[in-house]
C-alpha positions in Angstrom: -9.4 -9.8 19.0 -10.1 -6.2 18.0 -7.4 -3.8 16.7 -6.5 -1.2 19.3 -7.9 2.2 18.5 -9.9 5.2 19.5 -13.1 3.8 18.2 -14.5 0.3 18.8 -16.3 -1.3 15.9 -17.7 -4.8 15.8 -15.6 -7.4 14.1 -16.0 -7.5 10.3 -17.8 -10.4 8.8 -15.3 -12.8 7.1 -16.4 -11.9 3.6 -15.6 -8.3 4.3 -12.0 -8.9 5.4 -9.4 -8.4 2.8 -6.3 -8.5 5.0 -6.2 -9.9 8.6 -3.0 -9.8 10.6 -3.1 -11.5 14.0 -0.6 -11.8 16.8 2.3 -11.2 14.4 5.9 -11.3 15.4 8.7 -10.2 13.1 12.2 -11.2 14.3 15.6 -10.5 12.8 19.1 -11.7 13.6 20.4 -14.9 15.1 21.3 -16.2 18.5 22.0 -13.5 21.1 21.6 -10.9 18.3 17.9 -11.7 17.7 15.5 -8.8 18.1 11.8 -8.3 17.5 10.5 -5.6 15.3 6.8 -6.6 15.8 5.3 -8.3 18.9 1.7 -9.5 18.9 0.9 -7.0 16.2 -2.7 -7.0 15.0 -4.7 -5.1 12.4 -7.3 -5.7 9.6 -8.2 -4.2 6.3 -11.8 -4.2 5.1 -13.0 -4.2 1.6 -12.9 -0.9 -0.1 -10.7 0.8 2.5 -7.6 2.8 2.0 -5.5 2.0 5.1 -2.3 3.8 5.7 0.5 2.3 7.8 2.6 5.0 9.5 5.4 4.8 12.0 9.0 5.8 12.7 12.1 4.5 11.1 12.6 0.8 12.0 9.0 0.0 12.8 8.8 -2.5 10.0 6.2 -0.8 7.7 7.6 -2.1 4.4 8.2 -5.5 6.1 4.5 -5.7 6.7 3.8 -5.1 3.0 6.2 -7.9 2.1 4.4 -10.2 4.5 1.0 -9.4 3.0 2.5 -10.0 -0.4 3.8 -13.4 0.8 7.4 -12.6 0.1 8.5 -13.0 3.7 7.0 -14.9 6.6 6.6 -13.8 10.2 8.3 -15.6 13.0 4.9 -16.1 14.7 1.3 -15.2 14.1 -0.8 -15.1 10.9 -1.3 -13.0 7.8 -4.4 -13.8 5.8 -5.2 -12.2 2.4 -8.7 -12.6 0.9 -9.4 -15.5 3.2 -6.2 -17.5 2.5 -2.7 -17.5 4.1 -0.4 -15.0 2.5 2.3 -17.6 2.4 0.4 -19.5 -0.3 0.6 -16.6 -2.7 4.3 -17.0 -3.5 3.7 -20.4 -5.1 0.3 -19.7 -6.7 0.9 -16.3 -8.3 0.4 -13.3 -6.1 -0.1 -10.8 -8.9 -3.7 -12.0 -9.6 -4.6 -11.2 -5.9 -2.3 -8.4 -4.9 -0.8 -5.6 -6.9 2.4 -3.9 -5.6 3.7 -0.4 -6.3 7.3 -0.3 -5.1 8.7 3.0 -3.7 10.9 3.8 -6.7 8.8 2.0 -9.3 11.3 -0.9 -9.7 10.8 -1.0 -13.5 12.9 -3.4 -15.5 15.4 -1.0 -17.1 15.9 -3.3 -20.2 12.2 -3.5 -20.9 10.0 -0.9 -22.7 7.1 0.6 -21.0 4.7 -1.9 -22.7 6.9 -4.9 -21.7 7.1 -3.7 -18.1 3.3 -3.5 -17.9 2.7 -6.8 -19.6 5.4 -8.7 -17.6 3.1 -10.6 -15.3 0.7 -11.6 -18.0 3.6 -12.9 -20.2 5.0 -14.8 -17.3 1.6 -16.5 -16.8 2.0 -18.0 -20.3 -1.7 -18.6 -20.9 -2.7 -15.7 -23.3 -1.7 -15.0 -26.9 0.7 -12.0 -27.5 -1.9 -9.8 -29.1 -4.3 -10.2 -26.2 -1.4 -9.4 -23.7 -0.5 -6.3 -25.8 -4.1 -5.1 -25.8 -4.5 -5.6 -22.1 -1.2 -3.7 -21.4 -2.3 -0.8 -23.7 -5.6 -0.5 -21.8 -3.7 -0.3 -18.5 -1.3 2.2 -20.0 -4.1 4.6 -20.9 -6.0 3.9 -17.6 -3.1 5.5 -15.7 -3.1 8.6 -17.9 -0.3 7.8 -20.4 -0.6 7.9 -24.2 -0.1 5.0 -26.7 3.1 6.6 -27.9 4.6 6.1 -24.5 4.5 2.3 -24.9 7.8 2.1 -26.7 9.7 4.3 -24.4 12.4 2.9 -22.0 12.3 3.6 -18.3 15.4 5.9 -18.5 13.5 8.2 -20.8 10.6 8.7 -18.3 10.0 11.4 -15.7 9.5 10.4 -12.1 5.8 10.8 -12.4 5.6 8.7 -15.5 7.7 6.0 -13.8 5.1 5.9 -11.0 2.3 5.6 -13.5 3.9 2.8 -15.5 4.6 0.9 -12.2 0.9 1.4 -11.2 -0.2 0.1 -14.6 2.0 -3.0 -14.1 0.6 -3.5 -10.6 -2.9 -3.5 -12.0 -2.3 -5.7 -15.1 -3.9 -8.8 -13.4 -6.8 -6.9 -12.1 -6.0 -7.6 -8.4 -8.6 -6.6 -5.8 -5.9 -5.5 -3.4 -3.2 -2.9 -4.1 -0.2 -2.2 -1.9 1.6 1.1 -2.2 5.0 1.8 -0.7 5.7 5.5 -0.5 3.7 6.2 -3.7 4.5 9.9 -3.9 8.2 9.7 -2.8 10.4 11.8 -5.2 7.5 13.6 -6.8 7.1 17.4 -6.7 3.9 18.6 -5.0 2.0 19.1 -8.2 2.9 15.6 -9.5 2.1 14.1 -6.1 -1.3 15.7 -6.1 -2.0 14.4 -9.6 -0.9 10.9 -8.7 -3.1 10.9 -5.6 -6.1 12.0 -7.7 -5.4 9.1 -10.1 -5.2 6.6 -7.3 -8.6 7.8 -5.9 -10.1 7.6 -9.3 -8.9 4.1 -9.9 -10.0 3.0 -6.4 -13.5 4.2 -7.2 -13.7 2.8 -10.7 -12.1 -0.6 -10.0 -13.4 -1.2 -6.5 -9.9 -1.5 -5.1 -8.8 -2.0 -1.5 -5.5 -0.3 -0.7 -2.8 -0.6 1.9 -0.3 2.2 1.8 3.0 3.0 3.6 3.7 6.7 3.6 5.6 9.3 5.6 4.1 12.2 3.6 1.2 13.8 5.4 -0.3 15.4 2.3 -0.5 11.9 0.7 -1.9 10.4 3.9 -4.7 12.9 4.2 -5.4 12.8 0.5 -5.8 9.0 0.3 -6.5 7.4 3.6 -9.9 6.4 4.9 -8.2 4.9 8.0 -4.7 5.0 9.5 -2.8 2.4 11.6 0.1 3.7 13.6 3.1 1.4 14.3 5.0 2.1 17.5 6.2 0.1 20.5 6.4 -2.9 18.2 2.7 -3.0 17.6 -0.3 -1.1 16.2 -1.1 1.4 18.9 -4.1 3.0 17.4 -6.3 2.9 14.3 -8.9 5.4 13.1 -9.5 8.2 10.6 -6.5 10.5 10.2 -8.2 13.2 12.3 -9.0 10.7 15.1 -5.5 9.2 15.1 -3.9 12.7 15.2 -5.5 13.3 18.6 -4.2 10.1 20.2 -1.7 10.9 23.0 1.6 9.3 22.0 5.1 10.9 21.4 5.4 9.7 17.9 1.9 10.8 16.9 2.4 14.2 18.4 5.7 14.7 16.5 4.3 13.3 13.3 1.0 15.1 13.2 1.5 18.2 15.3 4.5 19.7 13.5 4.1 22.4 10.9 3.4 19.9 8.0 0.8 18.2 10.1 -1.0 21.4 11.0 -1.1 22.4 7.4 -2.4 19.0 6.2 -5.1 18.9 8.9 -6.3 22.5 8.3 -9.3 21.6 6.1 -10.6 18.9 8.5 -13.6 19.5 10.7 -13.0 20.2 14.4 -12.8 17.4 16.9 -16.1 16.1 18.3 -14.4 16.3 21.7 -13.9 20.1 21.3 
């Protein structure tokens, strides 16, 4: 089965698929109060892509990230990550396969910056403390922070620094797949641009595959190689940001064709259909 979209590409070879979601149902509630957020939802993420999930409120974007991470299970259908069921990651250690950047950073308030970054390595319990510290310091500097920031507490950090520490923590196990939930939420435009530039640089240098949820059009256009739009309980279209913006659907027209969308799309080349 191919993902619905404007362009039809041949199925990816198995070794190129990082995430595969097939015929997924997400159901909440009990008894007569049960309702489906997703019905027969399908999409895939290929190696090296930066796929953005967009959709209106209640379309289950963050729920999908949690299912990819193996934290929750769909009512029906399958989620496969790097060739294995996502449900296996919870008991085998997801951090070595998938890194997660939560919307507000979700740093441990009682831990220093260094201890936050090193948390997953320490929990693994297989490396000596000095090796863990060195690895955390490498990641600290990789995200553009200085060694003297290592001893700071989360309460002493700016919003942009919190995002960078959370990103370093997500990368501590060198996962091939990185999930981003509203990565620039709460940042001023300058800080958001700097964070997007950092993510692009890390993707290129580390060979990362990214799946991102965002409602910010500037972030979407800055980072996405492909977009999947959630509406009507499924993925209604996939394609490049410019391709998706031309798809006739009320949500897409509202999301992309408003003032913010026109500004974000301004640098893009004209449609081939024009």
